[in-house]
C-alpha positions in Angstrom: 12.9 -20.1 -31.1 17.3 -19.8 -29.4 17.9 -19.8 -26.0 19.2 -16.3 -24.9 22.2 -16.2 -22.7 23.7 -13.9 -20.2 26.9 -11.8 -21.0 29.0 -14.5 -20.1 27.2 -17.0 -22.4 26.1 -19.0 -18.9 22.5 -20.1 -18.4 21.1 -21.8 -15.8 17.8 -22.5 -13.2 17.9 -20.2 -10.8 18.5 -21.8 -6.9 15.3 -22.7 -4.6 15.8 -21.1 -1.1 15.2 -23.3 1.7 12.2 -22.1 4.3 14.1 -20.4 7.0 15.8 -18.3 3.7 12.9 -17.2 2.9 11.8 -16.6 6.3 14.5 -14.2 7.0 14.1 -12.4 3.7 10.7 -11.5 4.5 11.1 -11.1 8.5 11.6 -7.5 7.8 8.1 -6.7 6.7 7.4 -7.4 10.8 9.4 -4.4 11.7 7.3 -2.7 8.5 3.4 -3.5 9.5 4.3 -3.1 13.0 4.6 1.0 11.8 1.9 1.1 9.3 -0.3 -0.7 11.6 0.5 1.5 14.2 -0.4 4.7 11.6 -3.6 2.9 10.3 -4.9 2.3 13.6 -4.5 5.7 15.7 -3.5 8.3 13.0 -7.1 9.3 12.8 -7.4 8.8 16.7 -4.9 11.7 17.4 -5.7 13.7 14.3 -9.4 13.6 16.6 -7.4 13.9 19.6 -5.3 17.2 18.1 -8.6 18.9 17.5 -9.5 17.6 13.6 -13.7 17.4 12.7 -14.5 14.0 11.6 -15.3 15.3 8.1 -11.8 17.0 7.9 -9.7 13.7 8.6 -9.5 12.1 5.1 -7.9 15.6 4.0 -5.4 15.4 6.3 -4.3 11.8 4.7 -3.7 13.3 1.6 -0.3 14.1 2.0 1.2 11.1 2.4 0.0 9.1 -0.4 0.5 11.8 -2.4 4.5 11.9 -1.5 4.1 7.7 -1.9 2.8 8.2 -5.7 5.6 10.3 -6.6 8.3 7.7 -4.4 7.6 4.0 -5.1 8.0 4.4 -8.6 11.4 6.1 -8.7 12.8 3.7 -5.2 11.4 1.1 -7.7 13.5 2.8 -10.9 16.7 2.9 -8.4 16.8 0.0 -6.9 17.0 -1.9 -10.2 20.1 0.2 -10.8 21.9 0.0 -7.6 24.5 -2.7 -6.7 26.7 -2.1 -3.5 28.4 -4.0 -0.8 24.5 -3.8 0.9 22.8 -5.0 -2.3 20.4 -4.0 -4.8 17.4 -3.9 -2.6 18.6 -3.6 0.9 20.7 -0.5 1.3 16.7 0.9 0.6 15.4 -1.3 3.1 18.0 0.4 5.6 17.5 3.9 4.8 14.0 4.1 5.1 14.1 1.7 8.8 15.5 4.3 9.9 13.6 7.7 9.0 10.6 5.5 9.5 11.6 4.5 13.0 12.2 8.4 13.6 9.1 9.5 12.4 7.2 7.2 14.9 8.9 8.6 17.8 8.2 12.0 16.6 4.7 11.2 15.5 2.6 10.9 19.2 4.3 13.7 19.9 2.9 16.3 17.8 1.8 20.3 19.9 -0.9 20.9 17.2 -2.5 19.5 13.9 -0.6 20.4 10.9 2.5 19.0 13.1 1.0 15.7 13.1 -0.1 15.7 9.5 3.0 17.1 8.4 5.0 13.9 10.6 2.1 11.0 8.8 3.4 13.0 5.4 7.2 11.7 6.2 6.6 8.9 8.3 4.6 7.1 4.6 7.0 8.4 2.9 9.6 6.4 4.8 7.8 3.3 5.3 7.6 3.3 1.3 10.8 4.1 1.2 11.5 0.4 2.3 8.4 -1.7 1.7 8.3 -0.9 -2.2 11.8 -2.9 -2.5 10.6 -6.0 -0.7 8.1 -6.9 -3.2 10.9 -6.6 -5.8 12.8 -8.8 -2.9 10.7 -11.8 -3.3 10.7 -11.4 -7.4 14.3 -11.3 -7.7 15.1 -13.7 -4.7 12.8 -16.9 -5.4 12.0 -19.2 -8.7 8.5 -18.7 -9.8 6.5 -21.8 -8.2 8.1 -20.2 -4.8 6.7 -16.7 -5.0 3.3 -17.8 -3.9 4.7 -19.3 -0.1 7.1 -15.8 -0.5 4.8 -14.0 -0.6 2.7 -15.2 1.7 5.4 -15.4 3.9 5.3 -11.8 4.2 1.6 -11.8 4.8 2.4 -13.8 7.8 4.3 -11.3 9.2 2.8 -8.3 8.2 -0.2 -10.3 10.0 2.1 -11.2 13.3 3.0 -7.2 13.1 -0.4 -5.7 13.0 -1.7 -7.6 15.6 0.9 -6.9 18.0 1.1 -3.3 16.7 -2.8 -2.8 16.8 -3.1 -4.2 20.3 -0.9 -2.0 22.0 -2.3 0.9 22.9 -5.1 -1.8 24.6 -2.5 -3.6 26.4 -0.3 -1.0 27.1 -3.2 0.1 28.8 -5.5 -3.0 30.3 -2.3 -5.2 31.2 0.5 -2.7 32.1 -1.5 0.2 33.4 -0.3 3.1 30.9 -2.3 5.9 31.3 -5.3 5.7 28.1 -6.7 9.6 29.1 -5.3 12.4 28.9 -5.1 16.3 29.0 -7.3 17.5 25.9 -5.2 18.0 22.6 -3.3 15.6 24.5 -1.9 12.6 22.7 -2.3 9.7 25.7 0.6 7.6 26.9 -1.0 4.1 26.5 -0.5 5.7 21.9 2.5 7.6 22.9 4.5 4.3 24.1 2.9 2.1 21.6 4.6 4.3 18.9 8.6 4.2 20.7 8.1 0.3 20.8 6.7 0.5 17.2 10.1 2.5 16.0 12.5 0.2 17.9 10.8 -3.1 16.4 10.7 -1.6 13.2 14.4 -1.2 12.7 15.3 -4.3 14.7 12.8 -6.4 12.0 15.0 -4.8 9.1 18.0 -4.8 10.2 17.9 -8.2 10.2 16.7 -8.9 7.0 19.2 -7.1 6.3 22.1 -8.6 7.6 20.7 -12.4 7.0 19.4 -12.5 3.4 21.4 -12.5 0.2 20.6 -10.8 -3.2 22.2 -12.3 -6.9 24.6 -9.4 -8.6 23.3 -8.0 -11.8 25.5 -11.1 -13.6 23.9 -13.6 -11.8 20.2 -12.4 -12.6 20.9 -12.3 -15.7 21.6 -15.7 -15.9 18.3 -17.1 -15.2 16.3 -19.0 -17.5 13.5 -17.6 -16.2 15.1 -13.4 -16.1 15.8 -14.2 -19.6 12.6 -15.4 -20.8 10.3 -12.4 -19.2 12.7 -10.3 -20.6 11.9 -11.2 -23.9 8.1 -9.5 -23.2 9.5 -6.1 -22.5 9.0 -3.2 -25.0 11.8 -3.4 -27.4 14.3 -0.1 -27.7 12.5 3.0 -29.8 14.4 4.1 -32.2 14.7 8.2 -32.5 12.1 8.5 -34.8 10.0 5.9 -32.3 10.5 8.4 -29.5 9.3 11.2 -31.5 5.9 9.9 -32.6 5.6 8.7 -28.9 6.5 12.4 -27.9 3.5 13.5 -30.4 0.9 10.9 -28.9 1.9 12.1 -25.3 1.8 15.6 -25.4 -1.9 15.4 -27.1 -3.1 13.2 -24.1 -1.1 15.6 -22.1 -2.8 18.3 -23.1 -6.2 16.7 -23.3 -5.7 15.3 -19.6 -4.8 18.8 -18.5 -7.9 20.6 -19.6 -10.5 17.9 -18.3 -8.6 18.7 -15.0 -8.8 22.8 -15.7 -12.7 22.3 -17.0 -12.7 19.9 -13.5 -11.3 22.7 -11.4 -13.5 25.7 -12.3 -16.1 23.4 -12.1 -15.8 23.3 -8.3 -14.2 26.6 -7.9 -17.4 27.5 -9.6 -19.9 25.5 -6.8 -17.6 26.1 -4.1 -17.3 22.4 -3.1 -15.2 20.6 -0.8 -11.5 21.1 -0.9 -10.5 17.2 -0.9 -11.8 16.6 -4.2 -9.8 19.9 -4.8 -7.1 17.5 -4.5 -8.3 14.7 -6.9 -8.5 18.0 -10.0 -5.4 19.0 -9.2 -4.0 14.9 -9.3 -5.3 15.3 -12.9 -3.8 18.0 -13.8 -0.3 16.9 -13.2 -0.6 14.1 -15.1 -1.4 15.6 -18.0 1.9 18.3 -17.4 3.7 15.0 -17.3 2.6 14.0 -20.2 3.3 16.8 -21.7 6.4 17.1 -20.3 7.8 13.7 -21.3 6.6 14.1 -24.8 8.7 16.9 -25.4 11.6 15.8 -25.1 10.8 13.0 -26.6 10.6 14.8 -29.6 13.4 17.0 -29.4 15.6 14.1 -28.8 15.8 14.1 -25.2 15.1 10.5 -24.6 17.9 9.5 -22.3 16.7 9.8 -19.1 15.3 8.7 -16.1 11.7 10.8 -16.3 11.6 9.5 -19.7 11.8 5.8 -19.2 9.9 5.9 -16.3 7.2 7.6 -17.9 7.6 5.4 -20.8 7.4 2.6 -18.9 4.5 3.3 -17.2 2.5 3.4 -20.9 4.0 0.0 -21.6 3.0 -2.1 -18.6 2.3 -5.7 -19.2 -1.3 -6.5 -20.2 -1.8 -8.5 -16.4 -0.4 -5.3 -14.8 -3.4 -3.2 -16.3 -6.1 -5.6 -15.2 -4.4 -6.3 -11.6 -5.0 -2.3 -11.7 -8.3 -2.0 -11.3 -8.6 -5.0 -8.6 -6.3 -3.2 -6.5 -8.1 0.2 -6.7 -11.2 -1.1 -5.7 -9.9 -3.3 -3.0 -7.6 -1.0 -1.7 -10.3 1.9 -1.6 -12.7 -0.3 0.5 -9.6 -0.9 2.7 -8.9 3.2 3.4 -12.3 3.4 3.9 -12.2 0.9 7.0 -8.7 2.1 7.7 -9.8 6.1 7.7 -13.2 5.6 9.0 -13.3 2.8 11.4 -12.5 4.4 14.5 -15.5 7.2 14.4 -17.5 4.4 12.7 -17.9 2.0 15.7 -17.1 5.0 18.6 -20.6 6.6 17.4 -22.7 3.8 16.1 -21.4 0.5 18.3 -20.4 2.8 21.4 -22.3 5.7 21.4 -19.7 8.1 22.2 -18.5 11.5 20.2 -16.5 13.5 22.8 -13.1 12.3 22.3 -11.7 13.1 25.9 -14.2 10.9 27.1 -13.2 7.4 28.1 -16.2 5.5 26.5 -14.8 6.9 22.9 -11.0 5.8 24.2 -12.5 2.3 25.1 -14.5 2.3 21.8 -11.3 3.9 20.0 -8.8 0.7 22.1 -11.5 -2.0 21.0 -10.7 -0.8 17.1 -7.3 -1.5 17.6 -8.5 -4.5 18.9 -10.7 -5.7 16.4 -7.5 -4.2 14.0 -5.2 -7.0 15.4 -7.8 -10.1 15.5 -7.9 -9.1 11.1 -4.4 -9.1 11.0 -4.3 -12.3 12.8 -6.6 -13.6 10.7 -4.6 -13.0 8.0 -1.4 -14.2 9.4 -3.2 -17.7 10.1 -4.9 -17.7 6.7 -1.9 -16.9 4.8 -0.4 -20.5 4.6 -3.4 -21.8 3.2 -4.0 -19.2 0.1 -1.2 -21.6 -2.0 -3.8 -24.6 -1.2 -7.3 -22.8 -2.6 -4.9 -21.1 -5.0 -4.4 -25.0 -5.8 -8.0 -27.0 -6.1 -9.3 -24.1 -7.4 -7.0 -21.0 -9.2 -5.5 -18.3 -8.4 -7.8 -15.2 -9.5 -10.7 -17.6 -8.2 -9.0 -17.8 -4.4 -8.5 -13.7 -4.6 -12.5 -13.2 -6.1 -13.6 -15.7 -2.4 -11.4 -13.7 -0.3 -12.5 -10.7 -1.4 -16.6 -11.7 -0.8 -15.5 -12.7 2.1 -14.0 -9.3 3.1 -16.9 -7.4 1.6 -19.6 -9.5 4.2 -17.0 -8.0 7.2 -17.3 -4.4 6.5 -21.1 -4.5 5.5 -21.5 -6.3 8.5 -20.6 -3.7 10.7 -23.6 -1.7 9.7 -26.2 -3.6 12.0 -24.1 -4.7 14.3 -24.8 -2.9 18.2 -22.8 -5.2 20.4 -19.2 -4.4 20.2 -18.4 -7.4 21.2 -19.4 -9.8 17.3 -17.5 -6.9 15.6 -14.7 -9.4 15.8 -16.8 -11.9 13.9 -17.0 -8.9 11.3 -13.3 -8.4 11.3 -12.8 -12.4 10.3 -13.6 -11.9 6.9 -11.4 -8.5 6.7 -9.0 -10.6 7.5 -9.4 -13.4 4.9 -9.5 -10.5 2.0 -6.1 -8.6 3.5 -4.7 -12.1 3.7 -5.1 -12.5 -0.1 -5.0 -8.7 -1.0 -0.9 -9.1 0.3 0.2 -12.1 -1.5 -2.0 -13.2 -4.6 -2.2 -10.3 -7.2 1.8 -10.1 -6.1 2.1 -13.1 -6.9 -0.1 -13.5 -10.4 1.9 -10.6 -11.2 5.6 -11.2 -11.1 5.0 -13.8 -13.7 4.2 -10.5 -16.3 7.6 -8.8 -15.2 10.8 -8.7 -17.0 13.5 -9.1 -14.3 15.4 -5.9 -15.2 12.9 -3.6 -13.7 10.9 -5.3 -11.4 11.4 -2.6 -8.6 10.2 0.0 -11.0 7.4 -2.1 -12.2 6.3 -3.0 -8.4 7.1 0.4 -7.5 4.2 1.8 -10.2 1.5 -1.4 -8.8 1.5 0.3 -5.6 -0.6 3.4 -7.8 -2.9 1.3 -7.7 -2.9 1.2 -3.9 -1.9 5.1 -3.5 -4.4 6.7 -6.0 -7.6 4.5 -4.6 -6.5 6.6 -0.8 -6.2 9.6 -2.8 -9.5 9.6 -3.8 -10.7 8.1 -0.9 -9.2 11.5 1.3 -10.7 13.3 -1.6 -14.4 12.6 -2.1 -15.5 10.2 1.3 -15.8 13.2 3.5 -17.9 15.1 0.6 -19.5 12.1 0.2 -20.5 11.3 3.8 -20.7 15.0 4.5 -23.4 15.7 1.4 -25.7 12.3 1.8 -24.9 10.7 4.7 -25.2 13.6 7.4 -21.2 12.9 8.2 -22.0 9.6 9.7 -18.8 7.7 9.6 -20.6 3.9 9.4 -21.6 4.3 6.1 -18.4 4.8 4.6 -18.1 0.8 6.1 -21.1 -0.1 3.5 -19.4 2.0 0.8 -16.1 -0.7 1.2 -18.1 -3.3 1.1 -19.1 -2.4 -2.5 -16.0 -1.6 -3.5 -14.9 -5.3 -2.7 -17.6 -7.3 -4.5 -16.8 -4.6 -7.3 -12.9 -5.5 -7.3 -14.3 -9.5 -6.6 -16.1 -9.4 -9.7 -13.4 -7.6 -12.4 -10.4 -10.5 -10.6 -12.1 -12.8 -13.0 -10.9 -10.4 -16.1 -7.0 -10.8 -15.3 -4.5 -13.0 -17.2 -2.3 -15.4 -15.1 0.5 -16.3 -16.7 1.4 -18.0 -13.8 
């Protein structure tokens, strides 16, 4: 096959980066994970403090992932087509950092529950604006044999940032004497100051990456040999007739999906089931509507627009990405079960406390922060061992081993009575977390065209967001209907989900 060339006619190898260049381009994840870890470890606590019931907590988390589901592919699509003085991805790093840092300052001062839920929405959306292009940043800047290291470096900073952020309330309360209790429906100062510090670290860390990192111009990207090879795998441009045929197909599929969602919605109304399920059914109906709109636009010749491109590229995603989607779905369902319910599970099942204003409850909640810090610390330490494990086995086998470790960690929480032993459970979860943050992305990037790296990384995040929506939609229902609203059973469901993800890894084609 004749070698394709860039518009200028040049073909060259992408330069390898030094250790410190990879360090600088990944450093912003330290700040991003500060915000993400504070959110995961403390938002359910804030909701409960402001009066939310355990079974109502999942629905309060839904707005944030719904927003992310919309924002991520749009940010990816736009960043693929952006080039200005800051570069291609870095403008989005900056905007997201400003918005997320502001939200972190406001969140713990929410006067009522609905304000806290709204701030979670804004904060999660803002974090996604910064985080989504960071994954594409690695694919843009690193050679194929450096990407595993690049994603491992991100995992290191994610783990390191989360260790400190998760422990902040505990450290402030126990080491610096900051008040860990407050009047009913008031967030303690230990949590407030944790969010203030997190907002500052978020902005400074992302700003470091913006200042200290480099991006290749569109012309340079087009000249790299490995990028040109991946472009060959792209779906060829459709003719007007093919757009019309594709549009008819999408309309039919959209009608079927919408009607299926409508039937489910009617069934929910008749049976009077939990309100969380309406979110899930609404998402199914929305998908049907989007397919119908995209199909109609193509049928009538209006296919040269971003909306149709986004829908069609989703339809045409690479095979490896489709296979990894199922692995991601069950991996992140397990993680969201853990993040949403660990505070309630540990405080009630291990500490035996249900009064959110009591000192015992807040001790348990702070210990959850310590546990989260431990699993993130394990992830930071394990991150650089993953490439070695993958080299000696395979990336698929390495990921499966790590997911099984995570399953054992979640399942073990059920039998623990002495809270100190929860740290042992966190070892397995930390191993899984390190792999989830790096291995799927290292496998994925080898199958993606460089010109759509940002968009497909955004779409890949669907399979993080969708399980969050489903977890928030059905976990409360399952716990209330079958487990007497005992949060500990969410840990068992999460462990089973990790095991299923580990099995599905071996279906994935790793082109690397």
